[in-house]
C-alpha positions as CSV (number, residue, x, y, z in Angstrom):
1,M,0.8,11.5,-21.6
2,Q,2.4,11.3,-18.2
3,S,2.5,7.8,-16.6
4,F,2.8,6.9,-13.0
5,D,4.0,3.6,-11.4
6,E,4.8,3.2,-7.7
7,R,5.4,0.2,-5.5
8,L,4.5,0.6,-1.9
9,T,7.4,-1.3,-0.4
10,A,7.7,-2.0,3.3
11,P,10.3,-0.1,5.3
12,R,13.7,-1.6,6.0
13,S,13.0,-2.0,9.7
14,W,10.3,-4.5,8.8
15,W,12.9,-6.7,7.2
16,L,14.9,-6.6,10.4
17,V,11.8,-7.6,12.3
18,A,11.2,-10.5,9.9
19,T,14.8,-11.7,10.5
20,L,14.3,-11.4,14.2
21,A,11.1,-13.5,13.9
22,G,13.2,-16.2,12.3
23,V,15.8,-16.1,15.0
24,S,13.0,-16.3,17.6
25,M,11.6,-19.4,15.9
26,G,15.1,-20.9,16.0
27,L,15.3,-20.2,19.7
28,I,11.9,-21.8,20.3
29,L,13.1,-25.0,18.6
30,L,16.6,-25.0,20.2
31,P,15.6,-27.5,22.9
32,F,14.9,-30.1,20.2
33,G,18.5,-29.9,18.8
34,V,20.7,-28.0,16.4
35,L,19.0,-29.1,13.1
36,P,15.5,-28.2,14.3
37,M,16.9,-24.9,15.4
38,L,18.5,-24.2,12.0
39,G,15.3,-25.3,10.3
40,G,13.3,-22.9,12.5
41,V,15.6,-20.0,11.8
42,L,15.5,-20.6,8.0
43,G,11.8,-21.5,7.9
44,G,10.7,-18.7,10.3
45,T,12.8,-16.1,8.5
46,A,11.4,-17.2,5.1
47,L,7.8,-17.1,6.2
48,A,8.2,-13.7,7.9
49,M,9.9,-12.3,4.8
50,V,7.2,-13.6,2.5
51,A,4.6,-11.9,4.7
52,V,6.5,-8.6,4.6
53,S,7.0,-8.9,0.9
54,S,3.4,-9.6,0.1
55,Y,2.2,-6.7,2.2
56,G,4.7,-4.4,0.6
57,S,4.0,-5.4,-3.0
58,A,1.0,-3.1,-3.5
59,R,1.3,-1.0,-6.6
60,I,-0.3,2.2,-7.8
61,R,-0.3,2.8,-11.6
62,V,-1.9,5.0,-14.1
63,V,-2.0,3.0,-17.3
64,A,-4.3,2.7,-20.4
65,G,-6.7,5.3,-19.1
66,S,-7.2,3.7,-15.8
67,L,-6.0,4.1,-12.2
68,V,-4.8,0.7,-11.0
69,A,-4.4,0.6,-7.2
70,G,-3.8,-2.8,-5.7
71,D,-6.7,-5.0,-7.0
72,A,-8.9,-2.1,-8.1
73,R,-9.0,-0.8,-11.7
74,I,-10.9,2.4,-12.0
75,P,-11.4,4.2,-15.4
76,V,-10.2,7.8,-15.3
77,E,-13.6,8.9,-16.6
78,A,-15.1,7.8,-13.3
79,L,-12.7,9.9,-11.2
80,G,-13.3,13.4,-10.0
81,A,-11.1,15.9,-8.3
82,A,-7.9,14.8,-6.7
83,E,-6.8,16.2,-3.3
84,V,-3.2,15.9,-2.2
85,L,-3.0,15.1,1.5
86,N,0.0,16.1,3.7
87,A,0.8,14.0,6.7
88,D,-1.8,15.6,9.0
89,E,-4.6,15.5,6.5
90,A,-3.8,11.9,5.6
91,V,-4.1,10.9,9.2
92,A,-7.5,12.7,9.4
93,W,-8.8,11.0,6.3
94,R,-7.8,7.5,7.4
95,S,-9.3,8.0,10.8
96,Y,-12.1,10.2,11.9
97,K,-12.9,11.7,8.4
98,A,-12.9,8.3,6.7
99,D,-16.0,7.0,5.0
100,P,-16.5,3.2,5.5
101,R,-17.6,2.9,1.8
102,A,-14.3,4.4,0.5
103,F,-11.7,2.3,-1.2
104,M,-8.5,2.6,0.8
105,L,-5.0,1.4,-0.3
106,L,-3.6,2.3,3.1
107,R,0.0,1.9,4.3
108,S,0.5,3.6,7.6
109,Y,4.2,3.9,7.2
110,I,3.7,6.3,4.2
111,P,2.8,9.7,5.6
112,T,1.3,11.3,2.5
113,A,-1.7,10.3,0.4
114,L,-4.0,11.3,-2.4
115,R,-7.8,11.3,-2.1
116,V,-9.7,11.1,-5.4
117,E,-13.4,11.5,-5.7
118,I,-15.5,8.9,-7.6
119,T,-18.0,10.6,-9.9
120,D,-19.7,7.5,-11.2
121,P,-23.3,7.6,-9.9
122,A,-23.6,3.8,-10.1
123,D,-20.7,3.3,-7.8
124,P,-21.4,3.6,-4.1
125,T,-17.7,4.3,-3.3
126,P,-17.4,8.1,-2.5
127,Y,-13.7,8.3,-3.0
128,V,-10.4,6.5,-3.3
129,Y,-7.7,7.0,-0.6
130,L,-4.2,6.1,-1.8
131,S,-1.1,6.1,0.4
132,T,1.7,7.4,-1.9
133,R,5.1,8.9,-1.5
134,D,4.4,11.2,-4.5
135,P,0.9,12.4,-4.3
136,E,1.6,15.4,-6.6
137,G,3.0,13.1,-9.3
138,L,0.0,10.8,-9.1
139,A,-2.4,13.8,-9.3
140,A,-0.5,15.2,-12.3
141,A,-0.6,11.8,-14.0
142,L,-4.4,11.5,-13.5
143,S,-4.8,15.1,-14.8
144,A,-2.7,14.3,-17.9
145,V,-4.7,11.2,-18.7
146,R,-8.0,13.1,-18.3
147,A,-6.8,15.9,-20.7
């Protein structure tokens, strides 16, 4: 059985932006003195980095017969065909082709994705859209668990 585990981490440039947000907070507090400025730099940087880290901590896994994507846990038996999406197709499926009922674990900084149909008639969700750097590997892991 092939397993799959991917963490959708934020790009390095976002960490630089988080640092710059902390510097900005320090500059805002500079008129109040050096200590408030240092507190602003440290506090602002810490808060911005927590925000980047929490956004970038989403995981996609195939474990114990289930697809776990963010907070969703979907049994593999409820999944249908998987469609690997290149960058252009991924943009289309997260914009004008998107169904508002779909479950989307979307990270715009990841160009490729996987779209998996939901075959459970009791579930109103038509498909799952997952941003992933390895859509072929995820599709292969789902196929291996189904087999």
